[in-house]
N, C-alpha and C positions, 0 to 999 in steps of 0.2 A: 492556108489562109484563116484569119480569125473571124469567127462567127459575127462579131460585134465590130463593125469597121470604124465607129467613133469612139475615143477615149474621153470620159467626162472626168474633169478634174475638179474637186471640191465637192460643195454641196449641189444638189438639183435645185434646190429652192433658193430665191435670191434674200439676202439679208433684208430684215426690215429696217426702216430709218425711223427715229424717233419723231422727228419733224414732219413725217408724210402724212400722219393723221391728226386732226384737230380735236381736242376734246371739248365737249360740251358738258360743263359742269352746271349742275341744277343750283339755282340760287335758293338758299335756305333763308327766307326771310320771315321770322318769327317776332311778331308783336302782340304780346298777350293783352297789352293795355288798350288796343283798338280792335273789336271785332263785334259784328252784330249779325242778327238773325231776324228775318221777318217772315212771317207766314200768313196766309189767308185761306181760309176755306169757307166756301158757299154751298149750301145745300138748300134746294128748293123744289118744290112739288108742283107739277102742272099735269093735270089730268091724273093718267095711271102711270107716269113716269117719275121719278127721282132724278133730278139734274145735280151733279157733283162738280165743283170746280174748285181746285186748290192751286196755289201759288206759294213758291217759297224762295226767298232770296237769302244769301249769306255770303259775308265776307270773314274769311278767316286765313290766317297765315299769308296775308298780301294777294289772296285769291278771291274773285267774285264768282259765285255760281248762281244761277237760277233755274229753278225747275217750275214746269207748268203741267197740270193734269185736268183733263175734263172727261166726263163720262156720265152715263145713265144706268139706272138700276130700277127695280122694281119697286112698287109703291110701299112695300113693308119696310124698306130700309129708311125711308123718311119717317115712319111711324116709329121705328126702333130709335132712331137718332132724337127725335123730339121727347120721347119717353125718357131716355138717358139723361138729356140735358134738364128735363124738370125735376127728375130725381136729385141730380147734382146740385140744382139752384136750392131746392128744399133741404138738402142736407147742409149745405153750407150757411143758409140762414138760421136754420136750427142751432148750429154750432155757435155762430155769432150771436145769437139771442141767449144762448146758455152762458155764454162768457159775460153777457151784461148783467144777467140774472144775479150775480153776485153782488151787485151794487143796489139792488131793489130791497126793500123791507119785506120782510116775510109776514104775510097777512095771516097765513094758516097756523102758525106756531106762536102760542101766546107765552109770555114771560113766566118763570117760575113763581108760583104762590098765587096766581091768578086763575080764576074758574070760570 
């Protein structure tokens, strides 16, 4: 007697049909002419805590995403942010005034020949 009573003809695995599985193809919609990004950050200080709130919304490649963040930190964070923003403002103002100074008459330099 044979040790295997059943005989298998052909392949054990069934053939897969092409129409059995439906493909989901991603829609690649790219419109480089219309996209935007909006971000908002608020830093405030109350007592000995610094409160930070940030929001960002963007629309790119036909997809709208939005993120929100809120948190607290120590009082030194607020001081560091205010100092950095003040320095940035002063540097930008100095750069602007320096570009305007080219149009102003020079009072400290006298024309040649005058003493």
